[in-house]
C-alpha positions in Angstrom: -13.9 -15.6 -25.1 -13.0 -13.6 -21.9 -14.4 -13.8 -18.8 -17.3 -11.7 -17.5 -16.3 -10.3 -14.2 -18.6 -7.3 -14.4 -22.0 -5.9 -15.6 -24.5 -3.2 -15.3 -28.1 -3.1 -15.3 -31.6 -1.5 -15.2 -33.8 -3.9 -13.3 -37.3 -3.7 -15.3 -41.0 -2.5 -14.2 -41.2 -6.1 -12.2 -37.7 -6.1 -10.2 -36.4 -8.9 -12.8 -32.6 -8.7 -13.4 -31.4 -9.8 -16.9 -28.3 -11.9 -16.7 -26.0 -11.5 -19.7 -25.9 -14.4 -22.3 -22.6 -15.2 -21.4 -23.3 -15.8 -17.9 -26.1 -18.1 -18.1 -24.7 -21.2 -18.6 -23.4 -20.5 -14.8 -26.4 -20.1 -13.5 -28.5 -23.0 -15.2 -28.5 -25.3 -11.9 -30.9 -22.2 -10.6 -30.1 -18.3 -8.7 -30.0 -17.8 -4.4 -29.8 -14.3 -4.0 -28.9 -13.4 -0.3 -28.0 -10.5 2.0 -24.7 -9.8 1.7 -22.3 -8.9 4.3 -22.6 -5.1 4.2 -25.4 -3.4 2.2 -25.5 -5.2 -0.7 -26.3 -9.0 -1.8 -25.0 -12.0 -3.4 -25.9 -13.9 -6.4 -24.6 -17.7 -6.2 -25.4 -20.1 -8.4 -28.0 -23.1 -6.9 -24.6 -25.5 -7.2 -22.1 -23.2 -5.4 -24.7 -22.7 -2.6 -25.4 -26.5 -2.7 -22.1 -27.6 -2.5 -19.6 -24.7 -1.1 -21.7 -22.3 1.0 -24.5 -24.8 2.9 -21.4 -27.0 4.3 -19.7 -23.7 5.4 -22.9 -22.7 7.3 -22.8 -26.1 9.3 -20.7 -25.9 12.2 -21.5 -26.4 16.5 -24.9 -25.9 17.0 -23.3 -23.8 20.0 -21.3 -21.7 17.9 -22.3 -18.0 18.0 -20.4 -17.1 14.5 -21.8 -19.8 13.1 -25.1 -18.8 14.0 -24.4 -15.0 13.0 -23.4 -16.5 9.1 -26.7 -18.5 9.2 -28.8 -15.9 10.0 -27.0 -13.4 7.6 -27.6 -15.6 4.7 -30.7 -17.1 5.4 -32.8 -14.0 6.2 -34.5 -13.0 3.0 -32.9 -15.6 1.0 -34.7 -16.4 -2.1 -33.9 -19.8 -4.8 -35.4 -19.4 -8.5 -34.7 -21.1 -11.7 -33.3 -18.7 -14.2 -35.8 -18.1 -16.8 -33.1 -19.5 -19.6 -35.1 -17.9 -22.7 -35.3 -14.6 -21.5 -31.9 -14.8 -18.7 -34.3 -13.4 -16.3 -34.3 -13.4 -12.2 -36.7 -11.6 -9.8 -35.0 -10.0 -7.1 -37.8 -9.9 -4.1 -38.5 -5.8 -2.9 -36.8 -6.7 0.7 -33.6 -7.4 -0.5 -33.5 -4.3 -2.8 -34.4 -1.9 -0.1 -31.4 -3.9 2.3 -29.2 -3.2 -0.3 -30.7 0.0 -0.9 -31.2 -0.7 -4.7 -33.5 1.2 -6.7 -33.2 0.4 -10.6 -30.0 0.3 -11.6 -27.4 -2.7 -10.3 -23.7 -3.1 -10.8 -22.8 -7.2 -10.8 -19.4 -7.9 -10.0 -17.8 -11.2 -10.0 -16.4 -12.0 -6.0 -15.1 -15.7 -6.7 -17.8 -18.0 -7.1 -20.5 -15.4 -6.6 -21.6 -12.0 -7.7 -22.1 -9.2 -5.5 -24.9 -6.9 -6.6 -24.7 -3.6 -5.2 -26.6 0.1 -6.4 -25.3 1.6 -9.8 
């Protein structure tokens, strides 16, 4: 089976994003959604967040770059379980506002996480 690296979706009226069936196992550990580096969102499998992002955010308490990264990725961060039956996750309104996403979303794989942008 080919790897899925891109998908487009429309959020439902409750701000829920439906993850394609072939990707749901990737998010079985849960989902973390954060602000991105610019006006988009990052969508991480919980296991990637715990195993790679959290350790990367550790560093000297006096390192301004580490502090800035912590603020960037923790401000508005949400963690949720993927509804395995329907394959949906709710995105908080403040995150949608940050990324300028109304309803249509483009998701692109960026290595071990996904970038969510306005379509």
